[in-house]
C-alpha positions as CSV (number, residue, x, y, z in Angstrom):
1,M,-0.1,0.0,0.0
2,A,1.6,3.3,-0.8
3,L,1.0,6.4,1.0
4,Q,-0.1,9.6,0.4
5,T,2.0,12.6,0.5
6,F,0.5,16.0,0.8
7,P,1.1,18.2,-2.2
8,Y,3.5,21.3,-2.5
9,T,5.4,22.8,-5.3
10,I,9.2,22.9,-4.8
11,I,10.5,26.7,-5.2
12,A,14.3,26.4,-4.7
13,T,16.8,23.8,-3.8
14,D,20.2,24.3,-2.7
15,Q,22.0,21.0,-1.6
16,S,20.2,19.1,1.1
17,F,17.8,22.2,1.6
18,E,14.5,22.7,-0.4
19,I,12.2,25.4,-0.1
20,R,8.4,24.2,-0.4
21,R,5.2,26.2,-1.0
22,M,2.2,24.4,0.9
23,K,-1.2,25.2,0.3
24,D,-3.8,25.5,3.1
25,Y,-3.9,22.0,4.6
26,F,-5.6,20.3,7.7
27,V,-3.9,18.0,10.4
28,V,-4.8,15.9,13.0
29,K,-2.5,17.1,15.7
30,A,-1.6,15.6,19.2
31,N,0.1,17.7,21.8
32,V,2.2,15.7,23.6
33,E,5.9,16.3,24.8
34,E,8.1,13.5,24.4
35,S,11.4,12.6,23.1
36,R,10.4,10.3,20.3
37,G,7.0,10.9,19.1
38,Y,5.1,7.6,20.0
39,V,2.6,9.0,22.1
40,G,1.6,11.7,19.6
41,F,2.2,9.4,16.5
42,D,-0.4,6.7,18.5
43,A,-3.0,9.5,18.9
44,C,-2.9,10.8,15.6
45,F,-3.1,7.1,14.1
46,R,-6.1,6.2,16.2
47,Y,-7.9,9.1,15.0
48,I,-7.4,8.2,11.4
49,S,-7.8,4.3,12.2
50,G,-11.6,5.7,13.0
51,E,-11.3,7.0,16.7
52,N,-13.3,10.0,15.8
53,E,-17.0,11.2,16.3
54,A,-18.1,9.7,12.8
55,S,-16.0,6.5,13.2
56,Q,-14.6,7.5,9.7
57,R,-11.3,6.1,8.6
58,F,-8.4,8.2,6.6
59,A,-5.3,7.4,4.5
60,M,-2.3,7.5,6.2
61,T,0.0,10.4,4.8
62,T,3.6,11.4,4.7
63,P,5.6,13.0,6.4
64,V,4.5,12.8,9.7
65,L,5.1,16.4,11.3
66,N,6.8,16.7,14.9
67,K,7.1,20.2,16.0
68,M,10.5,20.4,18.3
69,E,11.5,22.2,21.1
70,G,15.0,21.4,21.3
71,V,15.6,17.7,21.1
72,K,11.9,17.4,22.7
73,M,8.8,16.8,20.3
74,K,6.1,18.9,21.4
75,D,3.6,18.5,18.5
76,T,3.1,15.3,16.3
77,A,0.9,15.7,13.1
78,F,-0.6,13.6,10.4
79,V,-1.8,15.8,7.1
80,L,-5.3,15.0,6.5
81,L,-6.4,15.5,2.7
82,N,-9.3,15.7,0.2
83,Q,-11.7,17.4,2.6
84,D,-12.7,20.7,3.8
85,H,-14.3,19.3,7.3
86,F,-13.4,16.7,9.6
87,P,-14.9,14.7,12.0
88,Q,-13.8,15.6,15.9
89,P,-11.3,13.5,17.8
90,Q,-12.3,11.2,20.5
91,G,-8.9,10.8,21.9
92,N,-5.9,13.2,22.7
93,A,-5.7,14.9,19.5
94,T,-7.2,18.0,17.7
95,I,-7.8,19.2,14.1
96,E,-6.4,22.1,12.8
97,K,-6.0,24.2,9.4
98,V,-2.7,25.2,8.3
99,N,-2.5,28.4,6.3
100,S,-0.5,28.5,3.2
101,S,3.0,29.0,4.0
102,L,6.6,28.4,2.8
103,M,9.1,25.8,4.5
104,V,12.4,25.5,4.3
105,I,13.5,21.7,4.5
106,I,16.7,19.9,5.3
107,K,17.0,16.4,4.0
108,F,19.0,14.0,6.2
109,S,19.0,10.1,6.8
110,G,20.3,8.2,9.7
111,S,19.7,6.9,12.9
112,V,18.0,9.8,15.1
113,S,19.8,10.9,17.9
114,D,19.7,14.2,20.4
115,Q,23.0,15.2,18.7
116,L,22.1,14.7,15.2
117,L,18.6,16.7,15.6
118,S,20.5,19.8,17.2
119,K,22.9,19.6,14.6
120,K,20.5,19.9,11.6
121,Q,18.4,22.4,13.4
122,A,21.3,24.9,13.9
123,Q,22.1,23.8,10.0
124,L,18.8,24.8,9.5
125,R,18.4,28.2,11.1
126,A,21.5,29.2,9.5
127,Y,20.5,28.5,6.3
128,I,17.2,30.6,6.7
129,E,19.0,33.4,8.2
130,S,21.7,33.7,5.6
131,N,19.0,33.7,2.8
132,G,17.2,36.3,4.7
133,Y,13.6,34.1,5.7
134,T,12.0,34.6,9.0
135,I,11.1,31.8,11.0
136,K,7.4,32.0,12.1
137,D,6.6,28.2,13.5
138,G,9.1,25.7,14.1
139,P,11.1,23.8,13.4
140,W,9.1,20.7,12.3
C-alpha cells in the first residue's frame, strides 16, 4: 500500500535544503512533549483509524510532522487530505487548519539522535538566516 504525500510546490533547492510552498491544509495533531513521538503518533493514528465522532477512517500520509523544542517533540501531526471538514477526535488529538506558507526543509538520513537533531536544526537556522527568511513557526 502506497502512502499519500500531501502536495507542495518546490520553489528552490540548494544541496540538502529545499524551499516548498504549501497550500492550506488540515492536520490531526496531538500535543504531547516527548523524546521520540510515540504517544503523539499513536493518538494521530487512532484518529485516522476511526477513533473520531464519525468512526471515519483516513489514509495514512507522509511525512509525519513533529514540532521540535530543542530535541524534544512537542507536537505530532498527520496531514489530512481531500476534505474541508473533518469529524472531531475522540481521543487526545485536535483538528487544525494550517494556512498557506513556505517551508524550508533539510533532508538527512540515519539514526536520529539528540546530537543529530541539534546539528541539523542549527544548519537549518543558519541557512534560513543567511537567505533572509524569518522563522514564524517551527522547527517541524
